[in-house]
N, C-alpha and C positions, 0 to 999 in steps of 0.2 A: 568435232574434237576441240579441246581446249587450246587455244592459240598459244598460251604461255608454256605448254608442254614441250620439252625438248626430249626427242626420242630417236635413237640412232641405232641401227643394226650393223654390226661390223663382222665381217667373215675372216677368221684367221687364214693366213696364207694368200689372201687377196688384198684386204683393206690395211693389214698390218701383218708383221712377221712374214714379209714376202719371201725372205730367203730361208725359211725354216721349213724342211721337208715334212717334218712330223705335223706342223700346223696345217700344211696343205693336204696332208693325208686324212687328218681328223675331221677337217672342215667344221670346227667349232664356230658358233655365233657368240659374240660378246655384244652386250647391250650397254647403252648409256642413256640414263632417264634423268630428267632434270627440269628446272624452273628457269624459263628464259630471263624472267624479270628479276630474279634474285641472283642468277649466274651460278646456281649450285647444281651438282650433277652426282649421280651415283653410277658406279660401274657394277655391271652384273656379270659374274664369272670371268674375272680378268686374268686369263691365262696366257702363256707364251711370251708376250712382250708388254708387261704392265706399263712401263715407262712410255712406250709409244701410245698406248691407249690414253694415258693422262695427257700426252701432248696433243692428241687428236681432239680431245674435249676441249683443251685450252685454246686450240686454233679456232674453235667455234665460240670462243668468248665465255666459257664457263670454267669453273674449278671443281675438282673432284673433292667431295666432302664426305664420302662413304662408299662402302661397298656391299654387295650381297652376293651370297653363294646359294645356287639351287641345290647343290650336293657336292660331296667331297672328292669326286674323281679327279685324277691329276689333270685331265684335259680341261677342267673348268676352274680349278683353283691351284693348280701347280702341285709339285711333288715328284716322286720317283716313278719312272716307268722303264722297265727292262734295262736297268742300269744307267738311265738318262735322267738328269734332273730338268724338270720343266719349271719355268719361272711361273709364279702366280701370286697368290695373297702376300706371302712373305716378302717377295720382291717389290710388290706394290707398296707395302708399308714402309719401305726404305725411301720411297719417292715422296709419298704423302702420308702423313700421320692421321688415319681415319678409322672410325669403328667399321667392324665387319659384321653384318646382320645375317644370322643363320638360324635354322630351326633347332630348337633345344636338343632333339634326339640326334642331331648331326654333330654337335659340338665335339665330342671326344673322337669322331672319325676325322674331322678337319684338323683338329689339333694333332693327331697322329700322323696324318699325311702331308701336312705343311709345315708343322713346327710353330704355327702361330699360337700364341698363348691364350688362355681363357680370358685374360684380362683385356684383350683386344676383341674377342668375339662376343657379340651381343646375342644372347639366346632369346628366341621368340617362340611363341605358341601360335597356333593356327588362328587366323583372323586378326592377328596384330597388324598395326599399320606403321610403316616407316615413312616419314615425312622428308620431302626434300623440297625447300621453299614451301610453297602453297600446294605442292602436288603430293597426293597420297599414294603409296604403293602398299596394297594389301597383301598379306603373306598367307598363302594356303598350304597347309601341311599335306603332302601327297606321297606317302610312303609306298614302297613297292620295289623300285629301282634301288633305292637305298632307304635306311630308316627314317632319315630326316630330309628326304627330298621335299622340295617346295616349288610351288608355281607363284609367280608374281602377277598381281592384277593392278593394272594402271591405265585409267582413262580409256576403256574399251578394248584394251589389249591384254593378253595373257602370255607372259614369258614362261614357257613350260620346262626349260632344262631338258632332262632326258626322261621326264615323266611320259609325255605324249609328243609324237611326231605327226607331221601331216600324214604320214603312212607309217603305221606301227607305233610301238611304244618302247620304252627302255628295257633293256634286258633284265631278267630276274634269276640269273644264274651266277651272280657275282657276290662277293662278300657283302653281307647285310642285306642282299635282295630277299624279296618275299613275294612269290606270285600270288598268294592269296590276298595280301595287302594291295598289290597291284590292281587286281580285279576289283577290290572295294574302292580303291581311288578312281579308276575309270568310270565305275557305274554309280558310286555314291557321292564321294568327295568333290568330283567335278561337275555333278549333276546340276548344281546351282548356278554354274556359269552359263550366261546366256548364249544362245545360238549366234547372236550378232557380234559377239566377242571375236576379235582377230587373234589367232593363235601364232605365236612367234616361237619356234622350237630351239633346242640348243644345238642342233646340227643342221647342215644344209644337205639332208638326205633326199630331198625331192627336187623337182624341177622349179618349184615356186619356193620363195624364202618364207612365206606366211600364207595363211589362209583363213577364211571365215570359219569359225568353229562348227556351224551348223553343216557346212560342206563337209568338213572333216568327219563329222559324226555319221554322215551319210555314206561315206566311202571307205573309211579306215577299217580294215578288217578286224583290228583288236576290239572294235566297239560293236560288232555285230552279234557275238554270242548272246543268248538269252539267259543262260544260268552260269553259275560259278563252275558247275562241273564241265559244261561244254568249253568254257574259256580255259580252264586248267588242262583239259585234254588237248587243247590245240596249242596253247602258248606257254605253259608252265615249263 
């Protein structure tokens, strides 16, 4: 591993937002990735308590210079949920004035759900690279859970949002979901990611917070069907 890489996995309701019952229920992971030498960091899916997340990064001696969103859902970027407003990107921008990097197909969804304008959202295509200091974060478009879901590849790690968990994958029965695209994502778009990559999911749904992708591929039930028809029959 590159020694100048700053990488931190933060669990909502445990590492921040300790007094938020919804954060404890949803068990979201937020990630901070940065360059220790330049002191710059990115926040990935900064929901619930953005100010606390910025402060945690600052306590480690880095400053937040940007944000990335894996997809538009409220528990990852903020917005409304059953009459409650969840803090996210909009509130983050009140603390730090930074660009927010998203997949191009997700721009209108994030704009509607968070109120963050397109002048702040930086639209990307698959395989684009976002730099934080000398550290590269490669963006991989992985639609299925949402139209513009993306996974982030950084120094032997993959932050997968709700595309792929250690057990299972993201739901495909929500607005913007597409089970056929999810199948193509799992079998084609993610196929180039090596088995040695460590998978870091968007939720703490398993006993372990991360796992080697090769092990996930060997045990995750959503990766076992051999045909699209079999996958759709089981999981669509």
